N, C-alpha and C positions, 0 to 999 in steps of 0.2 A: 283678741287684742293684738294690735299691730306693734311689732317691735322695730325700733329704729336703731341702727348701729353704724359706726364708721367701719368700713370694710378693711380687712387685713389681708396679708398674703395668703392666708388659709382660705379666703373667699374667692379665689381666682375663678373657679368654675361657675359660681353664682354671678360674679361680675360679667363674665363672658356671655353667659346665657341671657341675662337681662339686657345687656348692651346690644347683642345681635337681634333680640326680639324687638327692642326699641327702634333699631335701624330699619327693620322690616316695616313696622307700623308707621313710623313717620315718613318713610319714603314710599309707602303704599306698595310694598313688594309682596309677592305671593308667599304663603306660609312655607313652601318648599324651596324658596330661593337659596342658592348656594353662594356664599361669600367667597371672594378671592382669598387665596392663601395669604397674600400680603396683608389684607385688612385684618384677618384673624390673628396672624402672627404678630403684627405690629401693635394691635390692641392688647394682646396678651403681654407683650413686652412693656407696654406703657403702664398697664396696671401693676406689673411687677416692679418697675423701677422708675416710673415717671414721677415728677413732682406734682402730685395730685392728692386729693381727698375725695373719696366716694362714700356716700351714705346709701345704705340699703334699707328698704322697708320690707319686712317679712310678716307673713301671716302663717304662724307655725314655722314650718321648714321651707315654705314656698316663698320665693322672692317675688314681690308684687310691685316694686318700684325702686328707682335709683335716681341719684343726682350727683353730679361731680363738679369739683372746682379743679381747674388746671392752673398751676401757679407759674408765673414767669417773673424774672427779675430784670429790670432795666437800670440804667444809670440813674442814681438818685437825682431828684429835682426838688425845687422848693415845695411844690404841691404834692410830691410823692417822695418824702425824705428817705424812706427805706428802699425805694426802687422795687418793692414787692407788690405785684398785682395778681389778682385772681380773675379767671374767666369761668363763669358758671355755665355748665352745659349738660346735655343729656338728662334733663329733668323729665322723668317718665313714670307714670303710674298706669298699671293695667286698667282697661276700660271698666271692669266690674268694680273697681275700688276708687274711681274718680269721685270728686265732689265730697270727699270726707276729710279734707285737710291734710292728706298724706304728703302731697307735693310741698305744701306750705311748711310742714314740720321739717322735711328734708332740707329745704332751702334755708330755713332758719338755722339749722345745725351747721350748714356750710358757711353762712354769713358769720356766725360766731367763730368757726374754725379760721376763716380768713382774717378776721380782726386779731385773733389770738396769735396768728403767724406773722403779724406785722404788715399785712396788706393794707394799702391805703386806697385801693379802688377795686371794685368788683364789676366786671363788664359781663354782658350776655347778649346773645342774639335771640330775641323773643319772637315766638309765633303769635299770631293774632289771639289764639285761645289762651296763651300764657300771659299776655300783657296785663290783664286785671290783677293776677296774683302778684306779679313783679311790682306793679305800681302800688299795690296795697302794702308792700314791704319797703317802699321808699325809692325804688329804682326810677330813674328819670331818663327820658330820651336825650341823646347826645348827638351833636353834629361835629364833634371834635375829630372824628376818625375818618381817614381815607384808607383804602385798601388797594393793594396791587396783588393780583392773583396770577400765579404762573399757569399759563395755558399749556396743556399737554400737546 
């Protein structure tokens, strides 16, 4: 039986292990890839003190999936009176556990968390494989956003 729970500060090692695993898988990196100290340290700091919620999926004591909402606050507007928004990211389930509704359950928990925290919008960057799940949960494509990325 899969257990789903909101991660706490006591889960930092589980959070870090599944996040780094997810980054390797989605970026097609080798199993023995070594992350920079900056990525590891900043990820650890973010989980410890960032404005976020992460759901963990566990099979016994083994973490097999994760999903996170990162929260931001902008100046309130008519369409977003609280100014609180969520960005859904890092939705990941280990390959052996896919197609069992695990990602759906984690995302549903994060949607509920976002609404309970006063968010008026949840955004995400969908992969092609993730689109059907997000569409089935009511997410729609948006053309409202433009992005400027700082180039190194």
